[in-house]
C-alpha positions in Angstrom: 0.0 0.0 0.0 1.3 3.4 -0.9 1.8 6.0 1.8 -0.6 9.0 1.8 0.8 11.8 -0.3 1.2 14.1 2.7 3.7 11.6 4.2 5.9 11.7 1.1 8.8 14.2 0.8 7.9 17.3 -1.2 10.1 18.2 -4.2 10.4 21.8 -5.1 11.1 22.2 -8.8 12.6 25.5 -9.9 12.3 26.9 -13.4 13.6 30.4 -14.5 11.5 31.7 -17.3 12.5 34.2 -20.0 10.9 34.3 -23.5 10.4 30.5 -23.8 6.9 30.5 -25.2 7.9 27.9 -27.8 9.2 25.4 -25.1 7.6 26.0 -21.8 4.4 23.8 -22.3 6.4 20.6 -23.0 8.7 21.4 -20.1 5.8 21.7 -17.7 4.1 18.7 -19.2 7.2 16.6 -18.5 6.9 17.5 -14.8 3.1 16.9 -14.7 3.7 13.4 -16.2 6.1 12.4 -13.4 5.2 9.1 -11.7 6.2 10.8 -8.4 3.4 13.4 -7.9 4.2 15.2 -4.7 6.0 18.3 -6.0 5.6 22.0 -6.3 6.7 23.8 -9.5 8.0 27.3 -8.9 8.3 29.2 -12.1 10.0 32.6 -11.9 9.2 34.9 -14.8 12.2 37.1 -15.5 10.2 39.9 -17.2 9.5 37.9 -20.4 8.5 40.0 -23.4 6.7 37.2 -25.3 3.7 35.2 -24.3 5.5 33.0 -21.7 3.8 34.6 -18.7 0.3 34.2 -20.0 1.0 30.5 -20.8 2.3 29.6 -17.4 -0.4 31.5 -15.6 -3.0 29.5 -17.5 -1.2 26.3 -16.6 -1.2 27.3 -12.9 -4.9 27.8 -12.9 -5.4 24.2 -13.9 -2.7 22.7 -11.6 -2.4 24.3 -8.2 1.1 22.7 -7.8 2.4 25.2 -10.3 3.3 28.6 -8.7 4.2 31.6 -10.9 6.2 34.6 -9.6 7.3 37.6 -11.7 10.4 39.6 -10.9 10.2 43.4 -10.9 13.0 43.7 -13.4 15.0 41.4 -15.6 17.7 39.9 -13.4 19.0 36.7 -15.0 18.8 33.0 -14.3 20.8 33.1 -11.1 18.5 35.6 -9.4 15.4 33.8 -10.8 16.6 30.5 -9.3 17.5 32.2 -6.0 14.0 33.8 -5.7 12.4 30.4 -6.3 14.8 28.8 -3.8 13.7 31.3 -1.1 10.1 30.5 -1.8 10.6 26.7 -2.0 9.0 24.6 0.8 10.1 21.2 -0.3 12.4 18.6 1.4 14.3 18.3 -1.9 15.1 21.0 -4.5 15.5 20.2 -8.2 16.0 22.4 -11.3 14.6 22.3 -14.8 15.1 25.2 -17.3 12.2 26.3 -19.4 13.3 24.6 -22.5 14.5 21.2 -21.1 12.6 18.0 -20.4 12.4 15.2 -17.9 11.8 11.5 -18.3 8.5 10.5 -16.6 10.3 8.4 -13.9 13.0 10.8 -13.1 11.9 12.0 -9.7 10.7 8.6 -8.5 13.9 6.8 -9.6 16.2 9.5 -8.3 14.6 9.9 -4.9 14.6 6.1 -4.4 18.2 6.0 -5.4 19.1 8.8 -2.9 17.3 7.0 -0.1 19.0 3.7 -0.9 22.5 5.2 -1.1 22.0 7.7 1.8 22.8 10.6 -0.5 22.0 14.2 0.0 23.0 15.2 -3.6 22.3 13.2 -6.8 22.3 13.7 -10.5 21.7 11.5 -13.6 22.9 10.9 -17.1 21.1 12.9 -19.8 20.9 13.3 -23.6 20.8 16.2 -26.0 17.8 17.1 -28.1 17.6 19.8 -30.8 15.3 22.9 -30.9 12.5 20.7 -32.2 12.9 18.2 -29.4 14.5 15.5 -31.6 17.3 13.4 -30.2 20.8 14.4 -31.3 22.4 11.0 -30.5 24.6 12.4 -27.8 24.6 11.1 -24.2 26.4 12.7 -21.1 27.0 9.9 -18.6 27.0 10.6 -14.9 29.8 9.5 -12.7 28.6 6.9 -10.2 30.3 9.0 -7.5 31.2 12.6 -7.6 33.5 14.0 -4.9 34.0 17.6 -4.0 37.5 17.5 -5.5 36.2 16.1 -8.8 33.4 18.7 -9.0 36.0 21.4 -8.2 38.0 20.5 -11.3 35.0 20.6 -13.7 31.2 20.8 -13.5 30.0 17.3 -13.9 26.4 17.9 -12.8 23.9 18.6 -15.5 21.7 21.2 -13.7 18.5 19.8 -15.2 19.4 16.4 -13.5 20.5 17.5 -10.1 18.6 17.2 -6.8 19.7 18.1 -3.3 18.1 17.4 0.0 17.3 20.8 1.4 15.9 19.3 4.6 19.4 18.1 5.4 21.9 20.5 4.0 19.7 23.6 3.8 18.9 25.9 0.9 21.8 26.9 -1.4 21.8 30.4 -2.9 23.6 30.7 -6.1 26.2 33.5 -6.6 25.1 36.3 -8.9 27.5 35.6 -11.7 26.6 35.6 -15.4 27.4 31.9 -15.9 28.5 28.9 -13.8 26.0 29.6 -11.1 24.9 26.0 -11.3 28.5 24.8 -10.9 28.7 26.8 -7.7 25.5 25.4 -6.4 26.4 21.8 -6.9 29.9 22.3 -5.5 28.5 23.9 -2.4 25.8 21.1 -2.1 28.5 18.4 -2.1 30.6 20.3 0.4 27.7 20.7 2.8 26.6 17.1 2.5 30.1 15.9 3.6 30.0 13.0 1.2 30.1 12.5 -2.6 27.1 13.0 -4.8 25.7 9.9 -6.4 25.1 9.6 -10.1 22.4 7.5 -11.7 23.5 5.9 -15.0 20.1 6.2 -16.6 19.2 8.9 -19.1 16.5 10.7 -17.2 16.6 14.2 -18.7 16.8 15.9 -22.1 18.9 19.0 -22.6 17.8 21.2 -25.5 20.6 22.6 -27.7 19.6 26.0 -29.0 21.5 27.9 -31.6 23.2 31.0 -30.2 22.7 30.2 -26.6 25.3 31.4 -24.0 26.3 27.8 -23.2 27.0 27.0 -26.8 29.8 29.6 -27.0 32.7 27.6 -25.6 35.2 30.4 -26.1 33.4 32.8 -23.9 33.1 30.1 -21.2 36.9 30.3 -20.7 36.4 33.7 -19.1 33.5 32.5 -17.0 35.5 29.5 -15.8 38.4 31.8 -14.7 36.1 34.1 -12.9 34.5 31.1 -11.1 37.8 30.4 -9.4 39.0 34.0 -9.0 35.8 35.8 -8.0 33.5 33.1 -6.6 36.1 30.9 -4.8 38.3 33.9 -4.1 41.6 32.4 -5.3 44.6 34.4 -6.3 45.3 35.0 -10.0 48.0 32.4 -10.0 45.9 29.7 -8.2 42.9 30.6 -10.5 45.1 30.2 -13.6 46.4 26.8 -12.3 42.8 25.6 -11.6 41.8 26.8 -15.1 44.6 24.7 -16.6 43.4 21.7 -14.6 39.9 22.5 -15.8 41.1 22.3 -19.4 42.8 19.0 -18.8 39.7 17.6 -17.2 37.4 19.0 -19.9 39.3 17.8 -22.9 41.0 14.6 -21.7 38.8 13.2 -18.9 35.3 14.4 -19.2 35.2 13.4 -22.9 35.1 9.8 -21.7 31.7 10.5 -20.2 30.3 11.6 -23.5 29.2 9.0 -26.1 27.3 8.9 -29.3 24.4 6.5 -29.8 
């Protein structure tokens, strides 16, 4: 016999929203189709100029688990996620951007895995899809175990796959940096948990590759990666440069082993 819903852990799902009218409905649907149903979905509208806000407001009228908040000014993904984190009431916190998708069993399988492995932080393997939602034949495989040191050298957690147990380690507020906020969150989560994150080997999420997105410009990410060490972690210029070199080694020679075509 299943436990009553109110005895199950609540999962707070956080989605920053900015001009995603072409993608947000499938994203919300992938949450509504979860086999684990005890969740709240906090959507933070970052002053969208398209029809995104009207769409999610209509969705929230039909499903009270969906909560929509609008920022007073455009503030970026980090501030949007932080606002949702402040409002979250769940035992667990998860993230899903407004153009990505989840496998229907993601929450159920991931929460069960975390309970079985006594984990406070977890993530999963995921695949890439194109703007139309079609598979691109590329898989990013999760490490079975992710230590603080390993995460420090490179961001191995796909943000759309990660979950942390807020009831144990508390809420984590992302730094207000242009990129790599998610790297900072998962590094801090692993640090606070005092044990490695666990990685499910199943493909339980779908990351949408959009032409011209910030994350698709790898050259610009060099600057962001350096700033992550220098400004966020507060390292000296020399230590930051050393960490960046180690990042490059990890990115080009180690992490590539976790990427496969199918």
